[in-house]
C-alpha positions, 0 to 999 in steps of 0.5 A: 539075868533077864528082866522083862517089862510086859503090859498084856493089854486088853484088845485081842483077849484070846491071844493073852495066854499065848502072850504070857507063855511067850514072855516066859520063854523070851529068854530061852534057857533062863527064867526071867523076872517080869514086871507085869502091867494091866493085870486083871484090868477089866476081867480076871483071866490073867492070874490063872495064865500066869500061875500056869506059865510061871508056876512052881519055879516062881513067886508071883508077888502081888498077884492076888493083892487086893489093891495092887494086883494090876502091876504084879512082879514074877521072881524066879528061883534061885532068887528069894523074896526077903521083902516086898512092899506095895505103895498106893499112888492115886485113887480111880479117875472115873472113866480114865484110870483104875487106882494106881500103885507101885509095887516092889520087892527086894530079892537075894540069890539063894546061892550068893548071899549079898548078891541082891537088888530091888525090883520096882514095877508100876504103870502110869495113867494114860493121857496126861503126857501121851493120847489126848495130852490132858492137863487135867490128868497131870496132877495124877501123873506128876504125883505118881513120878514123885512117889516113883522117885521116893520109892527108888531113892529110899532103896538107893539110899540104903546102898542097894541097886534098884531096877524098875519096870514100867509103862510110863505112858509118856513117850519123852519119859527120861528117868525116874530119879533125875539122877545122872547115874540112872541108866536107860535100857530103852531110850524111846517108847513108853514101856521101859526098863531102867536102873540105878546102881547102888554102893557098888557091892553089886555090879550090874552090866547090860549085855542085850535087849530084845522084844517079845511080840504079844499080839494083844494090842500095841504093846510088845514085852520088852527084855533086857539081859543083864550080867549081875555079880558081887564086887 
């Protein structure tokens, strides 16, 4: 089961279409889940590109949400979305950041009832703990971290396995929850995939990792290949 975090970037805009196609084939032979960042941020080109590459075999959640569209989630069949929720984090910071949101889906495998997990996707503000390291932006960042933790723990407390994808905009980011049982796929960089086990009814093992070059800016998509099964 591939999970990909992909910040599409803004610099080399003609490269976005090929980049999205490359993300779709990041694990050949399998349909990946994708947590996207920076979608429709500055122009409206990406939704059509995602809909083309992630078409009939996908449910592209939040892609047209009026608020949280910048961080949509692509869910492949044979998984179905049984619940979804966008959470507003903080408003626009003029000249610095758009409004920030956290999106989440609860998914279940069509052929294996009970095989379910939660996927959460988000994008933190830039410049609080990277870039200019501005203390003036840390209230927004720290609120985002607090809200992120609350959303992960809300599902964990129900016994659910939670996987999250994000551009954390903090190279020293540890984990979202402060729990010793939260695992990191990638221990460095700002683009992260982490997971927090649930009550043990669904088992998750990390099998492999890879990177998909996107050639739009300095972000590459990061891929985690998991094995998921019922206990």
